[in-house]
C-alpha positions as a LaTeX table, in Angstrom:
\begin{tabular}{lrrr}
\hline
Residue & $x$ (\AA) & $y$ (\AA) & $z$ (\AA) \\
\hline
Met1 & $-34.67$ & $-4.51$ & $-28.77$ \\
Phe2 & $-31.23$ & $-4.96$ & $-30.36$ \\
Leu3 & $-29.40$ & $-5.83$ & $-27.13$ \\
Gly4 & $-30.80$ & $-8.54$ & $-24.96$ \\
Glu5 & $-29.88$ & $-9.92$ & $-21.58$ \\
Glu6 & $-26.74$ & $-11.48$ & $-23.05$ \\
Ala7 & $-25.33$ & $-8.03$ & $-23.88$ \\
Ala8 & $-26.26$ & $-6.70$ & $-20.44$ \\
Ala9 & $-24.46$ & $-9.65$ & $-18.83$ \\
Gln10 & $-21.48$ & $-8.91$ & $-21.04$ \\
Phe11 & $-21.19$ & $-5.45$ & $-19.46$ \\
Gln12 & $-21.51$ & $-6.48$ & $-15.82$ \\
Leu13 & $-17.80$ & $-6.28$ & $-14.99$ \\
Pro14 & $-17.23$ & $-2.76$ & $-16.41$ \\
Val15 & $-20.43$ & $-1.63$ & $-14.72$ \\
Leu16 & $-18.88$ & $-2.25$ & $-11.31$ \\
Glu17 & $-15.63$ & $-0.54$ & $-12.25$ \\
Thr18 & $-17.16$ & 2.56 & $-13.86$ \\
Gly19 & $-20.00$ & 3.09 & $-11.45$ \\
Phe20 & $-22.63$ & 2.86 & $-14.19$ \\
Thr21 & $-25.61$ & 0.65 & $-13.59$ \\
Ala22 & $-26.58$ & $-2.05$ & $-16.06$ \\
Asp23 & $-29.75$ & $-0.07$ & $-16.86$ \\
Asp24 & $-27.67$ & 3.03 & $-17.71$ \\
Ile25 & $-25.50$ & 1.10 & $-20.11$ \\
Gln26 & $-28.46$ & $-0.69$ & $-21.62$ \\
Glu27 & $-30.23$ & 2.65 & $-22.21$ \\
Trp28 & $-27.16$ & 4.27 & $-23.76$ \\
Leu29 & $-26.50$ & 1.31 & $-26.03$ \\
Ser30 & $-30.12$ & 1.11 & $-27.13$ \\
Asp31 & $-30.07$ & 4.85 & $-27.90$ \\
Leu32 & $-26.87$ & 4.38 & $-29.84$ \\
Phe33 & $-28.18$ & 1.47 & $-31.90$ \\
Gln34 & $-31.55$ & 3.10 & $-32.49$ \\
Ser35 & $-29.92$ & 6.25 & $-33.82$ \\
Asn36 & $-27.53$ & 4.15 & $-35.98$ \\
Ser37 & $-30.25$ & 1.89 & $-37.37$ \\
Gly38 & $-31.18$ & 4.59 & $-39.88$ \\
Ser39 & $-34.08$ & 6.96 & $-39.86$ \\
Ser40 & $-36.46$ & 7.95 & $-42.60$ \\
Glu41 & $-34.71$ & 11.33 & $-42.86$ \\
Gly42 & $-31.29$ & 9.67 & $-43.38$ \\
Ser43 & $-29.84$ & 11.30 & $-40.25$ \\
Thr44 & $-27.81$ & 9.12 & $-37.87$ \\
Arg45 & $-27.94$ & 11.55 & $-34.96$ \\
Ala46 & $-30.93$ & 12.20 & $-32.82$ \\
Val47 & $-32.00$ & 15.81 & $-32.64$ \\
Tyr48 & $-32.46$ & 17.03 & $-29.08$ \\
Ser49 & $-33.89$ & 20.28 & $-27.85$ \\
Asp50 & $-31.70$ & 22.66 & $-25.90$ \\
Asp51 & $-33.44$ & 21.68 & $-22.67$ \\
Glu52 & $-32.91$ & 17.99 & $-23.37$ \\
Arg53 & $-29.21$ & 18.55 & $-24.11$ \\
Lys54 & $-28.81$ & 20.57 & $-20.92$ \\
Lys55 & $-30.59$ & 17.88 & $-18.92$ \\
Arg56 & $-28.51$ & 15.08 & $-20.45$ \\
Arg57 & $-25.33$ & 17.08 & $-19.88$ \\
Met58 & $-26.34$ & 17.76 & $-16.26$ \\
Ile59 & $-26.97$ & 14.04 & $-15.71$ \\
Ser60 & $-23.65$ & 13.20 & $-17.34$ \\
Asn61 & $-21.84$ & 15.75 & $-15.15$ \\
Arg62 & $-23.49$ & 14.36 & $-12.03$ \\
Glu63 & $-22.44$ & 10.83 & $-12.96$ \\
Ser64 & $-18.91$ & 12.02 & $-13.67$ \\
Ala65 & $-18.77$ & 13.82 & $-10.32$ \\
Arg66 & $-20.13$ & 10.72 & $-8.56$ \\
Arg67 & $-17.46$ & 8.54 & $-10.18$ \\
Ser68 & $-14.80$ & 11.08 & $-9.26$ \\
Arg69 & $-15.96$ & 11.09 & $-5.63$ \\
Trp70 & $-15.94$ & 7.28 & $-5.64$ \\
Arg71 & $-12.36$ & 7.19 & $-7.01$ \\
Lys72 & $-11.20$ & 9.70 & $-4.39$ \\
Lys73 & $-12.92$ & 7.71 & $-1.64$ \\
Lys74 & $-11.29$ & 4.50 & $-2.89$ \\
Gln75 & $-7.90$ & 6.20 & $-3.05$ \\
Leu76 & $-8.32$ & 7.51 & 0.51 \\
Glu77 & $-9.29$ & 4.03 & 1.72 \\
Asp78 & $-6.25$ & 2.53 & $-0.01$ \\
Leu79 & $-3.94$ & 5.14 & 1.52 \\
Thr80 & $-5.49$ & 4.58 & 4.95 \\
Glu81 & $-4.90$ & 0.83 & 4.66 \\
Glu82 & $-1.31$ & 1.45 & 3.59 \\
Leu83 & $-0.83$ & 3.82 & 6.54 \\
Asn84 & $-2.18$ & 1.20 & 8.95 \\
Arg85 & 0.07 & $-1.50$ & 7.49 \\
Ser86 & 3.07 & 0.82 & 7.70 \\
Ala87 & 2.27 & 1.72 & 11.31 \\
Val88 & 2.11 & $-1.98$ & 12.26 \\
Glu89 & 5.35 & $-2.71$ & 10.40 \\
Asn90 & 6.99 & 0.30 & 12.08 \\
Gln91 & 5.99 & $-0.99$ & 15.53 \\
Val92 & 7.35 & $-4.46$ & 14.73 \\
Leu93 & 10.64 & $-2.94$ & 13.57 \\
Lys94 & 10.84 & $-0.78$ & 16.72 \\
Asn95 & 10.32 & $-3.89$ & 18.87 \\
Glu96 & 13.04 & $-5.76$ & 16.97 \\
Leu97 & 15.39 & $-2.79$ & 17.31 \\
Asn98 & 14.74 & $-2.65$ & 21.06 \\
Ile99 & 15.59 & $-6.36$ & 21.38 \\
Val100 & 18.80 & $-5.93$ & 19.38 \\
Leu101 & 19.81 & $-2.87$ & 21.43 \\
Asn102 & 19.24 & $-4.79$ & 24.67 \\
Gln103 & 21.35 & $-7.68$ & 23.37 \\
Cys104 & 24.03 & $-5.22$ & 22.30 \\
Tyr105 & 24.07 & $-3.64$ & 25.76 \\
Leu106 & 24.33 & $-7.06$ & 27.46 \\
Leu107 & 27.21 & $-8.05$ & 25.18 \\
Trp108 & 28.95 & $-4.72$ & 25.81 \\
Arg109 & 28.70 & $-5.27$ & 29.58 \\
Glu110 & 30.01 & $-8.83$ & 29.22 \\
Asn111 & 32.86 & $-7.55$ & 27.05 \\
Glu112 & 33.73 & $-4.91$ & 29.65 \\
Gln113 & 33.76 & $-7.57$ & 32.37 \\
Leu114 & 35.94 & $-9.92$ & 30.30 \\
Thr115 & 38.33 & $-7.08$ & 29.46 \\
Ser116 & 38.62 & $-6.22$ & 33.14 \\
Glu117 & 39.29 & $-9.89$ & 34.00 \\
Tyr118 & 41.88 & $-10.06$ & 31.20 \\
Val119 & 43.73 & $-7.05$ & 32.56 \\
Ala120 & 43.67 & $-8.47$ & 36.12 \\
Leu121 & 44.89 & $-11.90$ & 34.94 \\
Arg122 & 47.59 & $-10.33$ & 32.76 \\
Thr123 & 48.80 & $-8.29$ & 35.72 \\
Arg124 & 48.79 & $-11.38$ & 37.96 \\
Leu125 & 50.69 & $-13.39$ & 35.35 \\
Ser126 & 53.24 & $-10.61$ & 35.03 \\
Asn127 & 53.68 & $-10.61$ & 38.80 \\
Leu128 & 54.10 & $-14.39$ & 38.82 \\
Tyr129 & 56.76 & $-14.16$ & 36.08 \\
Arg130 & 58.56 & $-11.53$ & 38.14 \\
Ile131 & 58.43 & $-13.72$ & 41.27 \\
Leu132 & 59.59 & $-16.74$ & 39.29 \\
Gly133 & 62.38 & $-14.68$ & 37.78 \\
Ser134 & 63.51 & $-13.43$ & 41.19 \\
Met135 & 63.44 & $-16.99$ & 42.57 \\
Gln136 & 65.63 & $-18.30$ & 39.73 \\
Thr137 & 68.21 & $-15.50$ & 39.83 \\
Pro138 & 69.73 & $-16.16$ & 43.34 \\
Ser139 & 70.13 & $-19.90$ & 42.71 \\
Gln140 & 72.45 & $-19.35$ & 39.74 \\
\hline
\end{tabular}
């Protein structure tokens, strides 16, 4: 045979990606090289009956449909993984947001308390200035 085990090994990587088995590729390549090796009639194409063509076409369509289903399944799996990763990331971000909102609320309450203390101290200082002013005025 024209292609040996070396050629089959050469096609191992595409076999996994395309969904074709090594035997399928080996058979197709051997058919290709046998038809190209020259025949006694000088024709480079094999002549197939209508039934053979229909059968080969049916097999080809089935393989194509199988590959298409495999691609769709792979795409669905990829999208599902992405959805799961996004859901986890979303939960992490929600937790971080909750922490930040709690810190914001605590700081707001502290700010309100400090503002209230500031107003009370400012009022007390103003009263003290008034008392001091009234104490200094009669002694003059």
